[in-house]
C-alpha positions in Angstrom: -5.5 -23.7 -13.1 -2.3 -23.9 -11.1 -1.1 -20.4 -12.3 -4.4 -18.7 -11.4 -4.4 -20.1 -7.8 -0.7 -19.0 -7.5 -1.7 -15.6 -8.4 -4.8 -15.4 -6.4 -2.6 -16.7 -3.3 0.1 -14.1 -4.0 -2.5 -11.4 -4.2 -4.2 -12.1 -0.8 -1.0 -11.6 0.9 -0.1 -7.9 1.7 2.8 -8.3 3.8 5.8 -5.8 3.4 7.5 -6.8 0.4 11.1 -6.4 -1.6 13.2 -4.7 1.2 16.4 -3.0 0.3 18.7 -2.4 3.4 19.8 1.3 3.3 21.7 1.0 6.6 22.6 -1.7 9.2 21.7 -5.3 8.6 18.4 -7.1 8.7 17.2 -11.0 7.8 13.8 -11.6 6.8 11.7 -14.7 7.2 8.2 -14.9 5.4 5.5 -17.4 6.2 1.8 -17.4 5.4 0.3 -14.2 7.1 3.6 -13.6 9.2 6.9 -11.6 8.5 9.8 -12.2 11.1 12.5 -9.6 10.9 15.8 -9.8 12.8 17.3 -6.3 12.7 20.4 -4.4 13.8 20.1 -1.2 15.9 19.2 1.8 13.5 18.5 -0.2 10.6 16.8 1.6 7.8 14.8 -0.5 5.4 13.4 0.8 2.0 10.4 -1.3 1.2 8.6 -1.7 -2.1 5.4 -1.9 -0.1 4.7 -2.1 3.5 1.1 -3.3 3.8 -0.2 -5.7 6.4 -3.7 -7.0 6.1 -6.0 -7.5 9.4 -5.2 -11.3 9.6 -1.3 -10.5 9.1 1.6 -10.0 11.7 5.0 -8.6 11.3 7.4 -9.3 14.2 10.7 -7.3 14.6 13.3 -8.6 16.9 16.3 -6.8 18.1 19.3 -7.6 20.3 18.2 -4.9 22.9 14.9 -3.3 23.5 16.5 0.3 23.0 17.3 -0.6 19.5 15.3 0.8 16.5 14.5 0.1 12.8 13.3 2.6 10.3 11.0 1.4 7.5 10.2 3.6 4.7 8.2 3.3 1.3 7.2 5.7 -1.6 4.3 3.4 -2.6 1.0 3.5 -1.1 0.7 1.3 1.7 -1.7 0.6 4.7 -1.8 -1.2 8.0 -4.8 -3.1 9.0 -3.0 -5.8 10.8 -0.2 -6.1 13.6 3.3 -5.2 14.4 5.2 -6.6 17.3 8.5 -5.7 18.7 10.7 -5.8 21.6 12.2 -2.4 20.3 11.3 0.9 18.6 9.6 0.6 15.0 9.5 3.9 12.9 7.4 3.9 9.9 7.7 6.6 7.1 5.2 7.1 4.4 2.9 4.3 5.6 -0.9 5.1 6.4 -2.5 3.5 9.4 -6.1 2.6 9.0 -8.5 0.2 10.4 -10.0 -0.5 13.7 -7.9 -3.6 14.5 -4.5 -2.1 13.7 -2.4 -3.1 16.7 1.1 -2.1 17.8 2.7 -3.9 20.4 6.3 -2.4 20.6 8.4 -0.7 23.3 8.2 2.4 21.1 6.4 3.3 17.9 6.4 6.1 15.6 4.7 6.8 12.4 4.9 9.9 9.9 4.2 10.9 6.4 7.0 13.3 6.5 10.6 12.5 5.4 13.0 12.4 8.2 16.7 13.4 8.8 18.4 10.2 8.1 21.7 11.6 9.5 20.4 12.6 12.7 18.6 9.4 13.2 21.9 7.4 12.5 24.1 9.4 14.7 21.9 10.4 17.7 18.6 8.1 17.3 16.7 11.4 17.3 13.9 12.0 14.7 13.7 15.3 12.9 11.0 16.0 10.4 11.7 18.7 7.6 8.7 20.3 6.1 8.5 23.6 3.7 11.7 24.9 5.2 10.9 24.5 8.7 12.6 21.9 10.9 10.9 20.0 13.6 13.0 18.2 16.1 11.4 15.4 18.2 12.5 12.7 20.7 9.5 11.2 22.4 9.8 8.5 25.0 6.4 7.9 26.5 5.9 6.0 29.7 4.5 2.6 29.3 0.9 2.6 28.4 0.9 6.2 27.1 0.3 7.0 23.4 1.4 10.3 21.8 0.2 11.6 18.6 1.6 14.4 16.6 0.2 16.4 13.8 1.5 19.3 11.6 -1.0 22.4 11.7 -3.5 22.4 9.1 -4.2 25.2 6.9 
């Protein structure tokens, strides 16, 4: 019976799991329905999964509000809950869905396309590559503004 309850508890939580630090440094603190991350500027984290359920929260803390962290995963993931940060949060390959998904950050970027890691690390600029075409972007909206980018549909 205890094994079943432990399995059930693990299945109900969908917080991001199994991080691998690709660049920079980060410390992770898991609690029920909460993941706290203390990250260095330009940290790049490869996650096994980056799902957040409706009642879950991921908090990312940086030393400076201009700092940034890129999160990527190859496994299907979804965001239904909240992300809060005093800096920039970049998500790669993570679907945002759910009417209550909330992002309270100084800057937030989400893309399904791979990013140029070298340009991100050297200049903190985002560059997307798709079918031989190169898209460069550096978006800094004013407080309260939201910007959506989408590739052309065929």
